[in-house]
C-alpha positions as CSV (number, residue, x, y, z in Angstrom):
1,M,12.0,21.6,-25.4
2,A,12.5,22.0,-21.6
3,I,11.8,18.9,-19.5
4,V,11.4,18.8,-15.7
5,Q,10.9,16.0,-13.3
6,C,8.7,16.2,-10.2
7,V,8.6,13.7,-7.4
8,P,5.8,14.5,-5.0
9,N,5.3,12.3,-1.9
10,F,1.8,12.0,-0.6
11,S,0.9,10.7,2.9
12,E,-1.2,7.8,1.8
13,G,0.1,4.3,1.1
14,R,-2.7,2.0,2.1
15,D,-6.0,3.1,0.5
16,L,-5.7,2.3,-3.2
17,E,-8.9,4.2,-4.0
18,K,-7.5,7.4,-2.5
19,I,-4.1,6.9,-4.2
20,E,-5.8,6.5,-7.6
21,K,-7.7,9.8,-7.0
22,I,-4.5,11.6,-6.1
23,V,-2.6,10.4,-9.3
24,S,-5.6,10.9,-11.6
25,P,-4.8,14.5,-12.4
26,L,-1.4,13.3,-13.6
27,R,-2.8,11.1,-16.3
28,G,-3.8,12.1,-19.8
29,K,-2.5,15.6,-19.6
30,E,-0.7,17.1,-22.7
31,G,2.9,17.7,-21.8
32,V,2.8,15.5,-18.7
33,K,3.9,11.8,-18.4
34,L,3.2,9.8,-15.2
35,L,6.3,7.5,-15.0
36,N,5.7,5.7,-11.8
37,Y,3.9,5.7,-8.4
38,E,4.9,3.4,-5.6
39,A,3.0,3.0,-2.4
40,D,4.3,1.6,0.9
41,K,1.9,0.4,3.6
42,D,4.4,0.6,6.4
43,Y,5.5,4.1,5.5
44,N,1.9,5.0,4.6
45,R,3.2,7.0,1.7
46,V,3.1,7.0,-2.0
47,V,6.1,8.4,-4.1
48,V,5.1,9.6,-7.5
49,T,7.4,10.4,-10.5
50,V,6.2,12.8,-13.2
51,I,8.1,14.2,-16.2
52,G,7.2,16.7,-18.9
53,E,7.0,20.4,-19.9
54,P,7.5,22.6,-16.9
55,Q,4.3,24.6,-16.8
56,A,2.2,21.5,-17.7
57,V,3.8,19.5,-14.9
58,K,3.4,22.3,-12.4
59,N,-0.3,22.7,-13.1
60,A,-0.9,18.9,-13.0
61,I,0.9,18.7,-9.6
62,F,-1.2,21.6,-8.3
63,E,-4.4,19.6,-9.1
64,A,-3.0,16.5,-7.4
65,I,-2.1,18.5,-4.3
66,G,-5.7,19.7,-4.2
67,V,-7.0,16.1,-4.4
68,A,-4.6,15.0,-1.6
69,K,-5.9,17.9,0.6
70,D,-9.5,16.6,0.1
71,V,-8.9,12.8,0.7
72,I,-6.1,12.7,3.3
73,D,-6.7,13.7,7.0
74,M,-3.4,14.1,8.7
75,N,-5.2,14.0,12.1
76,V,-5.6,10.2,11.7
77,H,-2.5,9.5,9.6
78,K,0.1,7.1,11.1
79,G,3.2,5.8,9.3
80,Q,6.8,4.9,9.8
81,H,8.1,7.8,7.6
82,S,8.5,11.4,8.8
83,R,5.7,13.6,7.4
84,F,4.0,16.9,8.1
85,G,1.4,17.2,5.3
86,A,-1.0,15.4,3.0
87,T,1.4,16.3,0.2
88,D,4.5,16.1,2.2
89,V,7.3,17.1,-0.2
90,C,7.3,18.2,-3.8
91,P,10.7,18.7,-5.5
92,F,11.4,19.8,-9.0
93,I,14.4,18.4,-10.8
94,P,16.0,19.8,-14.0
95,I,16.2,17.2,-16.8
96,K,16.7,18.9,-20.1
97,G,16.8,22.4,-21.4
98,M,16.6,24.0,-18.0
99,N,18.7,24.6,-14.9
100,M,18.3,24.7,-11.2
101,D,17.2,28.4,-11.2
102,D,14.3,27.4,-13.5
103,C,13.3,24.7,-11.0
104,V,13.4,27.2,-8.2
105,K,11.1,29.5,-10.1
106,L,8.7,26.6,-10.7
107,A,8.8,25.8,-7.0
108,R,8.0,29.3,-6.0
109,E,5.2,29.6,-8.5
110,L,3.6,26.4,-7.2
111,G,4.1,27.4,-3.6
112,D,2.2,30.7,-4.2
113,M,-0.6,28.8,-5.9
114,V,-1.0,26.2,-3.2
115,A,-1.0,28.8,-0.3
116,K,-3.5,31.0,-2.1
117,E,-5.9,28.4,-3.5
118,Y,-5.7,25.7,-0.9
119,E,-4.7,27.7,2.2
120,I,-1.9,25.2,2.9
121,P,1.3,26.8,4.3
122,V,4.3,26.2,2.1
123,F,8.0,25.9,3.0
124,L,10.7,26.1,0.3
125,Y,13.6,23.8,0.7
126,E,16.9,22.6,-0.9
127,A,17.9,24.9,-3.8
128,A,14.6,26.9,-3.4
129,A,15.2,27.6,0.3
130,T,15.0,31.3,1.3
131,K,17.1,30.7,4.4
132,P,20.2,28.4,4.9
133,E,18.5,26.6,7.8
134,R,15.6,25.6,5.4
135,E,17.8,23.8,2.9
136,N,17.7,20.5,4.8
137,L,14.3,18.9,4.5
138,A,14.7,17.1,7.8
139,T,15.1,20.4,9.6
140,V,12.0,21.9,7.8
141,R,9.9,18.8,8.7
142,K,11.2,18.4,12.3
143,G,8.3,17.9,14.7
144,E,6.2,16.5,11.9
145,Y,2.5,17.2,11.6
146,E,1.9,16.9,15.3
147,G,4.5,19.7,16.0
148,L,3.3,22.2,13.4
149,D,1.3,24.3,15.9
150,A,4.4,24.8,18.1
151,K,6.6,25.4,15.0
152,F,4.4,28.2,13.9
153,E,4.6,29.9,17.3
154,D,8.2,30.6,16.4
155,E,8.5,33.6,14.1
156,N,11.6,32.1,12.6
157,W,9.4,29.4,11.1
158,A,6.8,31.5,9.3
159,P,6.1,29.7,6.1
160,D,7.4,31.1,2.8
161,F,3.8,31.2,1.4
162,G,0.6,31.3,3.3
163,E,-0.3,32.0,6.9
164,A,1.6,30.7,9.9
165,K,-1.0,28.1,10.8
166,K,-1.4,24.5,9.6
167,H,-4.2,23.5,7.3
168,P,-6.7,21.6,9.6
169,T,-6.4,18.3,7.7
170,A,-3.6,18.8,5.1
171,G,-0.9,20.3,7.4
172,A,1.9,21.9,5.5
173,V,3.9,21.1,2.4
174,A,7.6,21.4,1.5
175,I,8.2,22.4,-2.1
176,G,11.7,22.6,-3.5
177,A,14.3,22.2,-6.3
178,R,17.1,19.7,-6.2
179,K,19.4,17.4,-8.1
180,P,18.2,13.8,-8.8
181,L,18.5,11.6,-5.8
182,I,18.0,7.9,-5.0
183,A,15.6,6.9,-2.2
184,Y,17.2,3.7,-1.0
185,N,16.4,1.4,1.9
186,I,18.4,-1.4,3.4
187,N,16.7,-4.2,5.3
188,L,18.1,-5.6,8.6
189,D,17.0,-8.9,10.1
190,T,16.2,-7.4,13.5
191,P,13.2,-5.6,15.0
192,N,15.6,-3.6,17.2
193,I,15.2,0.0,16.1
194,E,18.2,1.1,18.2
195,I,20.5,-0.9,16.0
196,A,19.1,0.6,12.8
197,S,19.4,4.0,14.4
198,K,23.0,3.5,15.3
199,I,23.9,2.3,11.8
200,A,22.0,5.3,10.2
201,K,23.9,7.7,12.5
202,T,27.2,6.2,11.4
203,I,26.6,6.6,7.6
204,R,24.7,9.9,7.4
205,H,26.6,13.2,6.7
206,S,25.0,15.1,9.6
207,S,26.6,12.7,12.1
208,G,30.0,12.5,10.4
209,G,29.3,9.9,7.7
210,Y,29.2,10.1,4.0
211,R,28.8,13.6,2.5
212,F,25.9,12.7,0.2
213,I,23.8,10.4,2.5
214,K,20.8,11.4,4.6
215,A,19.7,8.4,6.7
216,G,17.4,7.3,9.5
217,P,15.9,4.2,11.1
218,V,12.4,2.7,10.3
219,E,10.5,-0.1,11.9
220,I,8.6,-2.6,9.7
221,P,6.5,-4.5,12.3
222,E,4.7,-6.7,9.8
223,R,8.0,-8.2,8.6
224,N,9.7,-8.1,12.0
225,I,12.6,-6.1,10.6
226,T,14.0,-2.6,10.6
227,Q,15.4,-0.6,7.7
228,V,18.1,2.0,7.3
229,T,16.3,4.4,5.1
230,M,18.3,6.9,3.2
231,N,18.4,9.5,0.4
232,L,21.6,9.4,-1.7
233,T,21.7,13.1,-2.7
234,D,24.6,12.7,-5.2
235,Y,25.0,9.1,-6.3
236,S,28.0,10.0,-8.5
237,K,30.0,10.9,-5.4
238,T,28.5,8.4,-2.9
239,A,27.6,5.3,-4.8
240,M,24.8,2.9,-3.9
241,Y,27.2,0.0,-3.4
242,R,29.3,2.0,-1.0
243,A,26.2,2.7,1.2
244,F,25.2,-1.0,1.0
245,E,28.6,-2.4,1.9
246,T,29.0,0.1,4.8
247,V,25.6,-0.9,6.3
248,K,26.6,-4.6,6.0
249,M,29.9,-3.9,7.7
250,E,28.2,-1.9,10.5
251,A,25.5,-4.5,10.9
252,R,28.0,-7.2,11.7
253,R,29.1,-5.2,14.8
254,Y,25.7,-5.9,16.3
255,G,25.3,-9.5,15.1
256,V,22.7,-8.4,12.5
257,N,22.5,-9.4,8.8
258,V,21.4,-7.3,5.8
259,T,18.7,-9.3,4.0
260,G,18.0,-7.1,1.1
261,S,17.4,-3.6,-0.1
262,E,14.9,-1.6,-2.2
263,I,14.8,1.5,-4.4
264,V,11.8,3.7,-3.9
265,G,10.7,5.5,-7.1
266,L,12.9,5.6,-10.1
267,C,16.7,5.4,-10.2
268,P,19.1,6.8,-12.8
269,M,20.8,4.1,-15.0
270,E,24.2,5.5,-14.3
271,A,23.8,4.6,-10.6
272,L,23.1,1.0,-11.5
273,I,26.0,1.0,-13.9
274,D,28.3,1.8,-11.0
275,V,26.8,-1.0,-8.9
276,A,27.2,-3.6,-11.7
277,A,30.8,-2.5,-12.4
278,Y,31.7,-2.8,-8.7
279,Y,30.1,-6.2,-8.0
280,L,31.1,-7.8,-11.3
281,G,34.5,-6.3,-11.5
282,L,33.8,-4.9,-14.9
283,E,36.5,-2.8,-16.6
284,N,35.6,0.3,-18.5
285,F,31.9,-0.4,-18.2
286,S,29.6,2.5,-19.1
287,L,26.1,3.3,-20.5
288,D,27.5,2.7,-24.0
289,K,27.8,-1.0,-23.1
290,V,24.0,-1.2,-22.3
291,L,21.9,-2.5,-25.3
292,E,19.0,-0.3,-24.5
293,T,21.2,2.8,-24.8
294,S,22.0,1.9,-28.4
295,L,18.3,1.3,-29.2
296,M,17.4,4.8,-28.0
297,E,19.9,6.5,-30.3
């Protein structure tokens, strides 16, 4: 049986009633399992993780996108995370019995459905991208919701599906296919966003840092801190502990401390095995040493 994972991000992290409406189509569907949904008030965003049979997952996500369109108004949306749509991003990830090409096909099928039925313009990104310059999500989303009108004036930024105009309340959506990644944020005990920005610039690949890190700065005013927020796009080549230790080292340059970190959404066990092995100095440690692994056999 083919299994796909989908991790849509919706631009609502504060109104629990709206969040429940958005995830409702993902519950109780044959062939679909809602694994997790995690809302963040500062980011004003909810990250949802769904797994299941490819067509069943695609159809359930399509319903959720429709609900998000109806309950989220991007004209009044404010948050610390970059965004340009009510459903901001929607990646498909191959898990079992399918490959990246299968996920690209799913992304394109969903993109066509969303543009036709909801009149939301769709950009394809990562492995599903139709142009090299659209592979990077940050490039696709540059200008955010407020910059969509100007973006669509450039013929080079015509959407892959739908008309070159934003939906009046739902904006646009990026749908793609990618490998599993880890959304990982590291807390700094300073409200100074410039420090977080300098550290993010040091570690991210686009500025000469680690090949498999995308990073940026975020303010968390309620806690009087900032975060270095990042996506680890290949945790097997750039481990979580390496990102954490590098941020700690760079923070010391500015007299700032790392006070903690967080994983947003779900994280592969293998990534945590690497972290445990590094910090505990474990030799020959692997998934085989984890009790729960044996229980699943």
